[in-house]
PDB file of N, CA, C and O in Angstrom:
ATOM      1  N   MET A   1      96.875 197.659 144.125  1.00  0.00           N
ATOM      2  CA  MET A   1      96.580 198.539 143.001  1.00  0.00           C
ATOM      3  C   MET A   1      96.890 199.990 143.393  1.00  0.00           C
ATOM      4  O   MET A   1      96.536 200.410 144.494  1.00  0.00           O
ATOM      5  N   SER A   2      97.525 200.742 142.539  1.00  0.00           N
ATOM      6  CA  SER A   2      97.880 202.116 142.882  1.00  0.00           C
ATOM      7  C   SER A   2      96.688 203.046 142.728  1.00  0.00           C
ATOM      8  O   SER A   2      95.669 202.679 142.142  1.00  0.00           O
ATOM      9  N   GLY A   3      96.827 204.248 143.257  1.00  0.00           N
ATOM     10  CA  GLY A   3      95.729 205.189 143.276  1.00  0.00           C
ATOM     11  C   GLY A   3      95.433 205.845 141.936  1.00  0.00           C
ATOM     12  O   GLY A   3      94.356 206.418 141.775  1.00  0.00           O
ATOM     13  N   HIS A   4      96.321 205.787 140.990  1.00  0.00           N
ATOM     14  CA  HIS A   4      96.091 206.455 139.701  1.00  0.00           C
ATOM     15  C   HIS A   4      95.880 205.461 138.557  1.00  0.00           C
ATOM     16  O   HIS A   4      96.030 205.834 137.394  1.00  0.00           O
ATOM     17  N   SER A   5      95.540 204.220 138.857  1.00  0.00           N
ATOM     18  CA  SER A   5      95.391 203.211 137.810  1.00  0.00           C
ATOM     19  C   SER A   5      94.230 203.523 136.872  1.00  0.00           C
ATOM     20  O   SER A   5      94.238 203.068 135.728  1.00  0.00           O
ATOM     21  N   GLY A   6      93.252 204.271 137.312  1.00  0.00           N
ATOM     22  CA  GLY A   6      92.122 204.614 136.452  1.00  0.00           C
ATOM     23  C   GLY A   6      92.454 205.678 135.428  1.00  0.00           C
ATOM     24  O   GLY A   6      91.724 205.841 134.450  1.00  0.00           O
ATOM     25  N   THR A   7      93.541 206.407 135.632  1.00  0.00           N
ATOM     26  CA  THR A   7      93.888 207.495 134.720  1.00  0.00           C
ATOM     27  C   THR A   7      94.911 207.089 133.666  1.00  0.00           C
ATOM     28  O   THR A   7      95.206 207.881 132.771  1.00  0.00           O
ATOM     29  N   THR A   8      95.455 205.892 133.745  1.00  0.00           N
ATOM     30  CA  THR A   8      96.497 205.487 132.797  1.00  0.00           C
ATOM     31  C   THR A   8      95.937 204.771 131.572  1.00  0.00           C
ATOM     32  O   THR A   8      96.687 204.489 130.637  1.00  0.00           O
ATOM     33  N   GLY A   9      94.663 204.475 131.551  1.00  0.00           N
ATOM     34  CA  GLY A   9      94.051 203.756 130.428  1.00  0.00           C
ATOM     35  C   GLY A   9      94.243 204.442 129.094  1.00  0.00           C
ATOM     36  O   GLY A   9      94.728 203.810 128.156  1.00  0.00           O
ATOM     37  N   PRO A  10      93.877 205.734 128.967  1.00  0.00           N
ATOM     38  CA  PRO A  10      94.057 206.417 127.672  1.00  0.00           C
ATOM     39  C   PRO A  10      95.514 206.469 127.230  1.00  0.00           C
ATOM     40  O   PRO A  10      95.813 206.378 126.039  1.00  0.00           O
ATOM     41  N   MET A  11      96.422 206.616 128.199  1.00  0.00           N
ATOM     42  CA  MET A  11      97.850 206.655 127.862  1.00  0.00           C
ATOM     43  C   MET A  11      98.305 205.302 127.310  1.00  0.00           C
ATOM     44  O   MET A  11      99.043 205.253 126.326  1.00  0.00           O
ATOM     45  N   ARG A  12      97.882 204.235 127.920  1.00  0.00           N
ATOM     46  CA  ARG A  12      98.274 202.901 127.470  1.00  0.00           C
ATOM     47  C   ARG A  12      97.623 202.533 126.144  1.00  0.00           C
ATOM     48  O   ARG A  12      98.188 201.758 125.372  1.00  0.00           O
ATOM     49  N   ALA A  13      96.457 203.072 125.876  1.00  0.00           N
ATOM     50  CA  ALA A  13      95.735 202.739 124.649  1.00  0.00           C
ATOM     51  C   ALA A  13      96.156 203.612 123.466  1.00  0.00           C
ATOM     52  O   ALA A  13      95.777 203.333 122.329  1.00  0.00           O
ATOM     53  N   SER A  14      96.940 204.673 123.723  1.00  0.00           N
ATOM     54  CA  SER A  14      97.321 205.582 122.643  1.00  0.00           C
ATOM     55  C   SER A  14      98.253 204.887 121.661  1.00  0.00           C
ATOM     56  O   SER A  14      98.982 203.974 122.048  1.00  0.00           O
ATOM     57  N   PRO A  15      98.243 205.303 120.392  1.00  0.00           N
ATOM     58  CA  PRO A  15      99.134 204.691 119.393  1.00  0.00           C
ATOM     59  C   PRO A  15     100.598 204.941 119.744  1.00  0.00           C
ATOM     60  O   PRO A  15     100.946 205.973 120.318  1.00  0.00           O
ATOM     61  N   ARG A  16     101.436 203.992 119.396  1.00  0.00           N
ATOM     62  CA  ARG A  16     102.857 204.075 119.702  1.00  0.00           C
ATOM     63  C   ARG A  16     103.638 204.646 118.523  1.00  0.00           C
ATOM     64  O   ARG A  16     103.177 204.629 117.382  1.00  0.00           O
ATOM     65  N   CYS A  17     104.821 205.146 118.825  1.00  0.00           N
ATOM     66  CA  CYS A  17     105.727 205.687 117.809  1.00  0.00           C
ATOM     67  C   CYS A  17     106.166 204.554 116.880  1.00  0.00           C
ATOM     68  O   CYS A  17     106.389 203.434 117.339  1.00  0.00           O
ATOM     69  N   GLY A  18     106.289 204.829 115.598  1.00  0.00           N
ATOM     70  CA  GLY A  18     106.681 203.806 114.638  1.00  0.00           C
ATOM     71  C   GLY A  18     108.163 203.780 114.329  1.00  0.00           C
ATOM     72  O   GLY A  18     108.584 203.059 113.424  1.00  0.00           O
ATOM     73  N   ALA A  19     108.978 204.554 115.062  1.00  0.00           N
ATOM     74  CA  ALA A  19     110.412 204.624 114.788  1.00  0.00           C
ATOM     75  C   ALA A  19     111.110 203.353 115.244  1.00  0.00           C
ATOM     76  O   ALA A  19     110.686 202.716 116.208  1.00  0.00           O
ATOM     77  N   LYS A  20     112.174 202.987 114.555  1.00  0.00           N
ATOM     78  CA  LYS A  20     112.971 201.815 114.930  1.00  0.00           C
ATOM     79  C   LYS A  20     114.131 202.291 115.796  1.00  0.00           C
ATOM     80  O   LYS A  20     114.788 203.282 115.476  1.00  0.00           O
ATOM     81  N   THR A  21     114.376 201.584 116.885  1.00  0.00           N
ATOM     82  CA  THR A  21     115.465 201.943 117.781  1.00  0.00           C
ATOM     83  C   THR A  21     116.770 201.323 117.301  1.00  0.00           C
ATOM     84  O   THR A  21     116.773 200.503 116.383  1.00  0.00           O
ATOM     85  N   ARG A  22     117.877 201.714 117.923  1.00  0.00           N
ATOM     86  CA  ARG A  22     119.181 201.179 117.534  1.00  0.00           C
ATOM     87  C   ARG A  22     119.293 199.697 117.836  1.00  0.00           C
ATOM     88  O   ARG A  22     120.063 198.988 117.189  1.00  0.00           O
ATOM     89  N   SER A  23     118.531 199.222 118.814  1.00  0.00           N
ATOM     90  CA  SER A  23     118.577 197.797 119.142  1.00  0.00           C
ATOM     91  C   SER A  23     117.721 196.973 118.188  1.00  0.00           C
ATOM     92  O   SER A  23     117.727 195.744 118.267  1.00  0.00           O
ATOM     93  N   GLY A  24     116.990 197.617 117.293  1.00  0.00           N
ATOM     94  CA  GLY A  24     116.210 196.908 116.282  1.00  0.00           C
ATOM     95  C   GLY A  24     114.726 196.837 116.581  1.00  0.00           C
ATOM     96  O   GLY A  24     113.924 196.557 115.690  1.00  0.00           O
ATOM     97  N   GLY A  25     114.353 197.089 117.832  1.00  0.00           N
ATOM     98  CA  GLY A  25     112.934 197.074 118.195  1.00  0.00           C
ATOM     99  C   GLY A  25     112.270 198.392 117.830  1.00  0.00           C
ATOM    100  O   GLY A  25     112.909 199.296 117.290  1.00  0.00           O
ATOM    101  N   SER A  26     110.993 198.490 118.128  1.00  0.00           N
ATOM    102  CA  SER A  26     110.313 199.756 117.833  1.00  0.00           C
ATOM    103  C   SER A  26     110.224 200.596 119.090  1.00  0.00           C
ATOM    104  O   SER A  26     110.213 200.063 120.200  1.00  0.00           O
ATOM    105  N   CYS A  27     110.160 201.890 118.922  1.00  0.00           N
ATOM    106  CA  CYS A  27     110.058 202.834 120.029  1.00  0.00           C
ATOM    107  C   CYS A  27     108.724 202.600 120.730  1.00  0.00           C
ATOM    108  O   CYS A  27     107.693 202.443 120.077  1.00  0.00           O
ATOM    109  N   ARG A  28     108.748 202.577 122.051  1.00  0.00           N
ATOM    110  CA  ARG A  28     107.532 202.290 122.805  1.00  0.00           C
ATOM    111  C   ARG A  28     106.881 203.541 123.359  1.00  0.00           C
ATOM    112  O   ARG A  28     105.903 203.449 124.101  1.00  0.00           O
ATOM    113  N   ALA A  29     107.404 204.709 123.014  1.00  0.00           N
ATOM    114  CA  ALA A  29     106.817 205.957 123.491  1.00  0.00           C
ATOM    115  C   ALA A  29     105.524 206.245 122.721  1.00  0.00           C
ATOM    116  O   ALA A  29     105.385 205.829 121.571  1.00  0.00           O
ATOM    117  N   PRO A  30     104.579 206.952 123.345  1.00  0.00           N
ATOM    118  CA  PRO A  30     103.341 207.277 122.636  1.00  0.00           C
ATOM    119  C   PRO A  30     103.582 208.298 121.532  1.00  0.00           C
ATOM    120  O   PRO A  30     104.394 209.210 121.690  1.00  0.00           O
ATOM    121  N   ALA A  31     102.885 208.147 120.428  1.00  0.00           N
ATOM    122  CA  ALA A  31     103.012 209.083 119.309  1.00  0.00           C
ATOM    123  C   ALA A  31     102.352 210.406 119.677  1.00  0.00           C
ATOM    124  O   ALA A  31     101.397 210.431 120.453  1.00  0.00           O
ATOM    125  N   VAL A  32     102.853 211.491 119.128  1.00  0.00           N
ATOM    126  CA  VAL A  32     102.255 212.808 119.318  1.00  0.00           C
ATOM    127  C   VAL A  32     100.875 212.793 118.669  1.00  0.00           C
ATOM    128  O   VAL A  32     100.691 212.172 117.622  1.00  0.00           O
ATOM    129  N   HIS A  33      99.916 213.463 119.274  1.00  0.00           N
ATOM    130  CA  HIS A  33      98.549 213.475 118.756  1.00  0.00           C
ATOM    131  C   HIS A  33      98.518 213.921 117.286  1.00  0.00           C
ATOM    132  O   HIS A  33      98.992 215.004 116.944  1.00  0.00           O
ATOM    133  N   GLY A  34      97.962 213.078 116.440  1.00  0.00           N
ATOM    134  CA  GLY A  34      97.854 213.389 115.021  1.00  0.00           C
ATOM    135  C   GLY A  34      99.090 213.049 114.208  1.00  0.00           C
ATOM    136  O   GLY A  34      99.128 213.315 113.007  1.00  0.00           O
ATOM    137  N   LYS A  35     100.109 212.460 114.842  1.00  0.00           N
ATOM    138  CA  LYS A  35     101.354 212.111 114.147  1.00  0.00           C
ATOM    139  C   LYS A  35     101.625 210.620 114.338  1.00  0.00           C
ATOM    140  O   LYS A  35     100.953 209.951 115.123  1.00  0.00           O
ATOM    141  N   THR A  36     102.619 210.110 113.607  1.00  0.00           N
ATOM    142  CA  THR A  36     102.988 208.701 113.746  1.00  0.00           C
ATOM    143  C   THR A  36     104.278 208.527 114.524  1.00  0.00           C
ATOM    144  O   THR A  36     104.733 207.398 114.710  1.00  0.00           O
ATOM    145  N   ARG A  37     104.882 209.621 114.985  1.00  0.00           N
ATOM    146  CA  ARG A  37     106.139 209.565 115.728  1.00  0.00           C
ATOM    147  C   ARG A  37     105.981 210.249 117.083  1.00  0.00           C
ATOM    148  O   ARG A  37     105.123 211.111 117.269  1.00  0.00           O
ATOM    149  N   CYS A  38     106.839 209.837 118.032  1.00  0.00           N
ATOM    150  CA  CYS A  38     106.833 210.463 119.346  1.00  0.00           C
ATOM    151  C   CYS A  38     107.585 211.796 119.278  1.00  0.00           C
ATOM    152  O   CYS A  38     108.125 212.168 118.236  1.00  0.00           O
ATOM    153  N   ARG A  39     107.608 212.492 120.390  1.00  0.00           N
ATOM    154  CA  ARG A  39     108.266 213.811 120.409  1.00  0.00           C
ATOM    155  C   ARG A  39     109.762 213.705 120.199  1.00  0.00           C
ATOM    156  O   ARG A  39     110.391 214.668 119.760  1.00  0.00           O
ATOM    157  N   MET A  40     110.346 212.552 120.504  1.00  0.00           N
ATOM    158  CA  MET A  40     111.793 212.391 120.353  1.00  0.00           C
ATOM    159  C   MET A  40     112.192 211.954 118.945  1.00  0.00           C
ATOM    160  O   MET A  40     113.359 212.073 118.571  1.00  0.00           O
ATOM    161  N   HIS A  41     111.243 211.453 118.164  1.00  0.00           N
ATOM    162  CA  HIS A  41     111.553 210.944 116.821  1.00  0.00           C
ATOM    163  C   HIS A  41     110.901 211.749 115.716  1.00  0.00           C
ATOM    164  O   HIS A  41     110.674 211.217 114.629  1.00  0.00           O
ATOM    165  N   GLY A  42     110.597 212.994 115.953  1.00  0.00           N
ATOM    166  CA  GLY A  42     110.136 213.861 114.879  1.00  0.00           C
ATOM    167  C   GLY A  42     108.685 214.264 114.930  1.00  0.00           C
ATOM    168  O   GLY A  42     108.207 214.912 113.999  1.00  0.00           O
ATOM    169  N   GLY A  43     107.955 213.909 115.983  1.00  0.00           N
ATOM    170  CA  GLY A  43     106.558 214.290 116.061  1.00  0.00           C
ATOM    171  C   GLY A  43     106.348 215.699 116.581  1.00  0.00           C
ATOM    172  O   GLY A  43     105.296 216.296 116.353  1.00  0.00           O
ATOM    173  N   ALA A  44     107.344 216.238 117.280  1.00  0.00           N
ATOM    174  CA  ALA A  44     107.214 217.557 117.884  1.00  0.00           C
ATOM    175  C   ALA A  44     107.392 218.655 116.834  1.00  0.00           C
ATOM    176  O   ALA A  44     108.102 218.477 115.845  1.00  0.00           O
ATOM    177  N   LYS A  45     106.750 219.765 117.062  1.00  0.00           N
ATOM    178  CA  LYS A  45     106.862 220.902 116.157  1.00  0.00           C
ATOM    179  C   LYS A  45     108.295 221.417 116.160  1.00  0.00           C
ATOM    180  O   LYS A  45     108.896 221.611 117.217  1.00  0.00           O
ATOM    181  N   GLY A  46     108.830 221.635 114.974  1.00  0.00           N
ATOM    182  CA  GLY A  46     110.176 222.168 114.860  1.00  0.00           C
ATOM    183  C   GLY A  46     111.267 221.113 114.887  1.00  0.00           C
ATOM    184  O   GLY A  46     112.446 221.448 114.778  1.00  0.00           O
ATOM    185  N   SER A  47     110.904 219.857 115.028  1.00  0.00           N
ATOM    186  CA  SER A  47     111.937 218.825 115.058  1.00  0.00           C
ATOM    187  C   SER A  47     112.283 218.401 113.639  1.00  0.00           C
ATOM    188  O   SER A  47     111.483 218.577 112.721  1.00  0.00           O
ATOM    189  N   GLY A  48     113.449 217.854 113.464  1.00  0.00           N
ATOM    190  CA  GLY A  48     113.895 217.408 112.147  1.00  0.00           C
ATOM    191  C   GLY A  48     114.831 218.410 111.503  1.00  0.00           C
ATOM    192  O   GLY A  48     115.125 219.465 112.066  1.00  0.00           O
ATOM    193  N   ALA A  49     115.287 218.065 110.327  1.00  0.00           N
ATOM    194  CA  ALA A  49     116.239 218.897 109.598  1.00  0.00           C
ATOM    195  C   ALA A  49     115.530 220.090 108.957  1.00  0.00           C
ATOM    196  O   ALA A  49     114.322 220.033 108.729  1.00  0.00           O
ATOM    197  N   PRO A  50     116.255 221.162 108.663  1.00  0.00           N
ATOM    198  CA  PRO A  50     115.646 222.296 107.976  1.00  0.00           C
ATOM    199  C   PRO A  50     115.221 221.919 106.560  1.00  0.00           C
ATOM    200  O   PRO A  50     115.719 220.941 106.001  1.00  0.00           O
ATOM    201  N   ARG A  51     114.314 222.680 105.985  1.00  0.00           N
ATOM    202  CA  ARG A  51     113.756 222.386 104.666  1.00  0.00           C
ATOM    203  C   ARG A  51     114.821 222.289 103.578  1.00  0.00           C
ATOM    204  O   ARG A  51     114.804 221.349 102.783  1.00  0.00           O
ATOM    205  N   ALA A  52     115.728 223.228 103.531  1.00  0.00           N
ATOM    206  CA  ALA A  52     116.759 223.225 102.485  1.00  0.00           C
ATOM    207  C   ALA A  52     118.114 222.967 103.132  1.00  0.00           C
ATOM    208  O   ALA A  52     118.304 223.247 104.316  1.00  0.00           O
ATOM    209  N   ASN A  53     119.043 222.440 102.366  1.00  0.00           N
ATOM    210  CA  ASN A  53     120.381 222.196 102.882  1.00  0.00           C
ATOM    211  C   ASN A  53     121.168 223.495 102.803  1.00  0.00           C
ATOM    212  O   ASN A  53     121.832 223.772 101.804  1.00  0.00           O
ATOM    213  N   ARG A  54     121.088 224.275 103.849  1.00  0.00           N
ATOM    214  CA  ARG A  54     121.740 225.579 103.856  1.00  0.00           C
ATOM    215  C   ARG A  54     123.255 225.466 103.915  1.00  0.00           C
ATOM    216  O   ARG A  54     123.961 226.386 103.504  1.00  0.00           O
ATOM    217  N   ASN A  55     123.767 224.339 104.427  1.00  0.00           N
ATOM    218  CA  ASN A  55     125.218 224.150 104.497  1.00  0.00           C
ATOM    219  C   ASN A  55     125.831 224.053 103.104  1.00  0.00           C
ATOM    220  O   ASN A  55     126.959 224.500 102.892  1.00  0.00           O
ATOM    221  N   ALA A  56     125.105 223.478 102.158  1.00  0.00           N
ATOM    222  CA  ALA A  56     125.633 223.326 100.810  1.00  0.00           C
ATOM    223  C   ALA A  56     125.784 224.684 100.128  1.00  0.00           C
ATOM    224  O   ALA A  56     126.650 224.864  99.271  1.00  0.00           O
ATOM    225  N   ARG A  57     124.943 225.628 100.511  1.00  0.00           N
ATOM    226  CA  ARG A  57     125.007 226.942  99.868  1.00  0.00           C
ATOM    227  C   ARG A  57     126.119 227.815 100.438  1.00  0.00           C
ATOM    228  O   ARG A  57     126.466 228.840  99.851  1.00  0.00           O
ATOM    229  N   LYS A  58     126.669 227.423 101.558  1.00  0.00           N
ATOM    230  CA  LYS A  58     127.665 228.243 102.222  1.00  0.00           C
ATOM    231  C   LYS A  58     128.938 228.386 101.394  1.00  0.00           C
ATOM    232  O   LYS A  58     129.533 229.463 101.367  1.00  0.00           O
ATOM    233  N   HIS A  59     129.368 227.322 100.720  1.00  0.00           N
ATOM    234  CA  HIS A  59     130.621 227.354  99.989  1.00  0.00           C
ATOM    235  C   HIS A  59     130.426 227.346  98.480  1.00  0.00           C
ATOM    236  O   HIS A  59     131.401 227.522  97.748  1.00  0.00           O
ATOM    237  N   GLY A  60     129.210 227.149  97.985  1.00  0.00           N
ATOM    238  CA  GLY A  60     128.939 227.211  96.558  1.00  0.00           C
ATOM    239  C   GLY A  60     129.357 225.987  95.782  1.00  0.00           C
ATOM    240  O   GLY A  60     129.391 226.023  94.552  1.00  0.00           O
ATOM    241  N   LEU A  61     129.678 224.899  96.467  1.00  0.00           N
ATOM    242  CA  LEU A  61     130.163 223.697  95.805  1.00  0.00           C
ATOM    243  C   LEU A  61     129.084 223.035  94.950  1.00  0.00           C
ATOM    244  O   LEU A  61     129.400 222.358  93.972  1.00  0.00           O
ATOM    245  N   PHE A  62     127.837 223.221  95.304  1.00  0.00           N
ATOM    246  CA  PHE A  62     126.760 222.545  94.598  1.00  0.00           C
ATOM    247  C   PHE A  62     125.857 223.510  93.819  1.00  0.00           C
ATOM    248  O   PHE A  62     124.690 223.207  93.570  1.00  0.00           O
ATOM    249  N   THR A  63     126.397 224.662  93.439  1.00  0.00           N
ATOM    250  CA  THR A  63     125.628 225.564  92.588  1.00  0.00           C
ATOM    251  C   THR A  63     125.593 224.996  91.174  1.00  0.00           C
ATOM    252  O   THR A  63     126.428 224.167  90.810  1.00  0.00           O
ATOM    253  N   ARG A  64     124.650 225.434  90.402  1.00  0.00           N
ATOM    254  CA  ARG A  64     124.502 224.932  89.029  1.00  0.00           C
ATOM    255  C   ARG A  64     125.774 225.181  88.219  1.00  0.00           C
ATOM    256  O   ARG A  64     126.199 224.324  87.444  1.00  0.00           O
ATOM    257  N   ASP A  65     126.378 226.353  88.401  1.00  0.00           N
ATOM    258  CA  ASP A  65     127.605 226.686  87.667  1.00  0.00           C
ATOM    259  C   ASP A  65     128.771 225.784  88.080  1.00  0.00           C
ATOM    260  O   ASP A  65     129.530 225.326  87.225  1.00  0.00           O
ATOM    261  N   ALA A  66     128.917 225.527  89.381  1.00  0.00           N
ATOM    262  CA  ALA A  66     130.022 224.692  89.863  1.00  0.00           C
ATOM    263  C   ALA A  66     129.873 223.258  89.351  1.00  0.00           C
ATOM    264  O   ALA A  66     130.861 222.636  88.959  1.00  0.00           O
ATOM    265  N   ILE A  67     128.663 222.737  89.352  1.00  0.00           N
ATOM    266  CA  ILE A  67     128.421 221.379  88.860  1.00  0.00           C
ATOM    267  C   ILE A  67     128.722 221.301  87.366  1.00  0.00           C
ATOM    268  O   ILE A  67     129.338 220.340  86.903  1.00  0.00           O
ATOM    269  N   ALA A  68     128.284 222.322  86.603  1.00  0.00           N
ATOM    270  CA  ALA A  68     128.543 222.344  85.163  1.00  0.00           C
ATOM    271  C   ALA A  68     130.049 222.433  84.886  1.00  0.00           C
ATOM    272  O   ALA A  68     130.548 221.796  83.957  1.00  0.00           O
ATOM    273  N   GLU A  69     130.769 223.218  85.687  1.00  0.00           N
ATOM    274  CA  GLU A  69     132.204 223.341  85.501  1.00  0.00           C
ATOM    275  C   GLU A  69     132.913 222.005  85.756  1.00  0.00           C
ATOM    276  O   GLU A  69     133.805 221.625  84.998  1.00  0.00           O
ATOM    277  N   ARG A  70     132.525 221.300  86.807  1.00  0.00           N
ATOM    278  CA  ARG A  70     133.136 220.001  87.077  1.00  0.00           C
ATOM    279  C   ARG A  70     132.818 218.992  85.985  1.00  0.00           C
ATOM    280  O   ARG A  70     133.664 218.174  85.627  1.00  0.00           O
ATOM    281  N   ARG A  71     131.618 219.046  85.462  1.00  0.00           N
ATOM    282  CA  ARG A  71     131.237 218.144  84.364  1.00  0.00           C
ATOM    283  C   ARG A  71     132.103 218.423  83.139  1.00  0.00           C
ATOM    284  O   ARG A  71     132.566 217.490  82.484  1.00  0.00           O
ATOM    285  N   TRP A  72     132.323 219.697  82.827  1.00  0.00           N
ATOM    286  CA  TRP A  72     133.152 220.087  81.682  1.00  0.00           C
ATOM    287  C   TRP A  72     134.595 219.619  81.887  1.00  0.00           C
ATOM    288  O   TRP A  72     135.225 219.119  80.955  1.00  0.00           O
ATOM    289  N   ILE A  73     135.116 219.782  83.104  1.00  0.00           N
ATOM    290  CA  ILE A  73     136.491 219.346  83.395  1.00  0.00           C
ATOM    291  C   ILE A  73     136.622 217.840  83.204  1.00  0.00           C
ATOM    292  O   ILE A  73     137.614 217.369  82.649  1.00  0.00           O
ATOM    293  N   ARG A  74     135.616 217.074  83.666  1.00  0.00           N
ATOM    294  CA  ARG A  74     135.667 215.620  83.483  1.00  0.00           C
ATOM    295  C   ARG A  74     135.663 215.251  82.002  1.00  0.00           C
ATOM    296  O   ARG A  74     136.365 214.325  81.595  1.00  0.00           O
ATOM    297  N   GLU A  75     134.881 215.964  81.193  1.00  0.00           N
ATOM    298  CA  GLU A  75     134.855 215.705  79.748  1.00  0.00           C
ATOM    299  C   GLU A  75     136.219 215.977  79.121  1.00  0.00           C
ATOM    300  O   GLU A  75     136.716 215.172  78.334  1.00  0.00           O
ATOM    301  N   VAL A  76     136.825 217.115  79.470  1.00  0.00           N
ATOM    302  CA  VAL A  76     138.138 217.474  78.922  1.00  0.00           C
ATOM    303  C   VAL A  76     139.183 216.445  79.345  1.00  0.00           C
ATOM    304  O   VAL A  76     140.000 216.025  78.525  1.00  0.00           O
ATOM    305  N   LEU A  77     139.168 216.037  80.603  1.00  0.00           N
ATOM    306  CA  LEU A  77     140.126 215.030  81.062  1.00  0.00           C
ATOM    307  C   LEU A  77     139.924 213.705  80.337  1.00  0.00           C
ATOM    308  O   LEU A  77     140.895 213.030  79.995  1.00  0.00           O
ATOM    309  N   GLY A  78     138.673 213.332  80.101  1.00  0.00           N
ATOM    310  CA  GLY A  78     138.402 212.107  79.351  1.00  0.00           C
ATOM    311  C   GLY A  78     138.945 212.200  77.931  1.00  0.00           C
ATOM    312  O   GLY A  78     139.514 211.235  77.419  1.00  0.00           O
ATOM    313  N   ASP A  79     138.771 213.377  77.280  1.00  0.00           N
ATOM    314  CA  ASP A  79     139.310 213.571  75.935  1.00  0.00           C
ATOM    315  C   ASP A  79     140.830 213.457  75.926  1.00  0.00           C
ATOM    316  O   ASP A  79     141.405 212.840  75.029  1.00  0.00           O
ATOM    317  N   VAL A  80     141.479 214.051  76.923  1.00  0.00           N
ATOM    318  CA  VAL A  80     142.942 214.007  77.006  1.00  0.00           C
ATOM    319  C   VAL A  80     143.412 212.571  77.211  1.00  0.00           C
ATOM    320  O   VAL A  80     144.375 212.136  76.580  1.00  0.00           O
ATOM    321  N   ARG A  81     142.734 211.832  78.094  1.00  0.00           N
ATOM    322  CA  ARG A  81     143.117 210.424  78.327  1.00  0.00           C
ATOM    323  C   ARG A  81     142.993 209.606  77.049  1.00  0.00           C
ATOM    324  O   ARG A  81     143.876 208.810  76.729  1.00  0.00           O
ATOM    325  N   ARG A  82     141.898 209.801  76.318  1.00  0.00           N
ATOM    326  CA  ARG A  82     141.707 209.064  75.061  1.00  0.00           C
ATOM    327  C   ARG A  82     142.782 209.445  74.045  1.00  0.00           C
ATOM    328  O   ARG A  82     143.279 208.580  73.323  1.00  0.00           O
ATOM    329  N   LEU A  83     143.142 210.702  73.981  1.00  0.00           N
ATOM    330  CA  LEU A  83     144.181 211.181  73.081  1.00  0.00           C
ATOM    331  C   LEU A  83     145.527 210.539  73.435  1.00  0.00           C
ATOM    332  O   LEU A  83     146.255 210.086  72.552  1.00  0.00           O
ATOM    333  N   LEU A  84     145.849 210.503  74.730  1.00  0.00           N
ATOM    334  CA  LEU A  84     147.109 209.895  75.166  1.00  0.00           C
ATOM    335  C   LEU A  84     147.113 208.398  74.903  1.00  0.00           C
ATOM    336  O   LEU A  84     148.153 207.853  74.535  1.00  0.00           O
ATOM    337  N   GLU A  85     145.998 207.722  75.077  1.00  0.00           N
ATOM    338  CA  GLU A  85     145.933 206.282  74.787  1.00  0.00           C
ATOM    339  C   GLU A  85     146.141 206.033  73.283  1.00  0.00           C
ATOM    340  O   GLU A  85     146.755 205.040  72.891  1.00  0.00           O
ATOM    341  N   GLY A  86     145.632 206.930  72.462  1.00  0.00           N
ATOM    342  CA  GLY A  86     145.795 206.793  71.015  1.00  0.00           C
ATOM    343  C   GLY A  86     147.220 207.031  70.546  1.00  0.00           C
ATOM    344  O   GLY A  86     147.593 206.581  69.463  1.00  0.00           O
ATOM    345  N   MET A  87     148.019 207.726  71.335  1.00  0.00           N
ATOM    346  CA  MET A  87     149.406 208.027  70.960  1.00  0.00           C
ATOM    347  C   MET A  87     150.337 206.878  71.289  1.00  0.00           C
ATOM    348  O   MET A  87     151.467 206.854  70.801  1.00  0.00           O
ATOM    349  N   LYS A  88     149.906 205.929  72.096  1.00  0.00           N
ATOM    350  CA  LYS A  88     150.782 204.810  72.492  1.00  0.00           C
ATOM    351  C   LYS A  88     151.052 203.866  71.360  1.00  0.00           C
ATOM    352  O   LYS A  88     151.769 202.880  71.537  1.00  0.00           O
TER     353      LYS A  88
END
């Protein structure tokens, strides 16, 4: 028996991370106190993606105006296609 076997009890009894690994099993690391994930799977402070998708705002592709413009273009193209089909 090793000299530190009395100190590993709380560590072994702590709840485990609920994340699924790439091999299909569950992560065996202990969960961060008060969380359901370990420090590597999102339990640590500051881990995870930022709140808003800042990359989408960089080029303006997903602004309300850009989406409305694409919707209008699709409507016009649909009208033109129907018009051309009617001319056949």
